[in-house]
C-alpha positions as CSV (number, residue, x, y, z in Angstrom):
1,M,55.2,-158.7,201.4
2,P,54.0,-161.7,203.4
3,C,55.9,-162.9,206.5
4,T,57.9,-166.1,206.2
5,D,57.6,-168.9,208.7
6,D,61.0,-167.9,210.2
7,E,59.9,-164.3,210.7
8,E,56.6,-165.4,212.3
9,A,58.6,-167.8,214.6
10,A,61.0,-165.0,215.5
11,E,58.1,-162.6,216.3
12,E,56.4,-165.2,218.4
13,A,59.6,-165.9,220.3
14,R,60.0,-162.2,220.9
15,K,56.5,-161.9,222.2
16,Q,56.9,-164.9,224.5
17,A,60.2,-163.5,225.9
18,Q,58.4,-160.2,226.5
19,R,55.5,-162.0,228.3
20,E,58.0,-163.9,230.5
21,Q,59.9,-160.7,231.3
22,D,56.6,-158.9,232.2
23,Q,55.6,-161.8,234.4
24,Q,58.9,-161.8,236.2
25,E,58.7,-158.0,236.8
26,K,55.1,-158.4,238.1
27,D,56.2,-161.2,240.5
28,E,59.1,-159.0,241.8
29,F,56.8,-156.0,242.2
30,E,54.3,-158.2,244.2
31,A,57.1,-159.5,246.4
32,R,58.2,-155.9,247.2
33,L,54.6,-154.9,248.0
34,R,54.2,-157.9,250.3
35,A,57.4,-157.1,252.1
36,R,56.5,-153.5,252.5
37,D,53.0,-154.4,253.8
38,E,54.5,-157.0,256.2
39,E,57.0,-154.4,257.5
40,K,54.2,-151.8,258.1
41,T,52.0,-154.5,259.8
42,R,54.8,-155.3,262.2
43,K,55.3,-151.6,263.0
44,L,51.6,-151.2,263.8
45,M,51.6,-154.2,266.0
46,E,54.8,-153.0,267.8
47,A,53.2,-149.6,268.3
48,R,50.0,-151.1,269.7
49,L,52.0,-153.3,272.1
50,S,54.1,-150.3,273.1
51,K,50.9,-148.3,273.8
52,E,49.5,-151.1,275.9
53,E,52.7,-151.4,277.8
54,M,52.7,-147.6,278.3
55,E,49.2,-147.8,279.8
56,V,50.4,-150.6,282.2
57,T,53.5,-148.7,283.2
58,T,51.8,-145.4,283.7
59,T,49.1,-146.8,286.1
60,P,49.3,-144.8,289.3
61,V,50.7,-146.6,292.2
62,T,47.8,-145.6,294.4
63,S,45.5,-147.9,292.4
64,F,47.3,-151.0,293.8
65,P,46.4,-152.4,297.2
66,L,48.7,-150.8,299.8
67,H,49.6,-154.2,301.4
68,L,51.2,-155.2,298.0
69,I,53.4,-152.1,297.7
């Protein structure tokens, strides 16, 4: 039994709606990944800064010139 024009149009509309939904889900997934990556990047930078700060704060006092202490 051949498809009618109405059935073909309905099928095409259903396929288009599915493509749009898939694209929206893909965009949302991408946004979540970017947010997670950004969050991890900030944590790495904060950790690195903290480590550098730790090195500065743990420098022995004897390494400074005595007239500045």
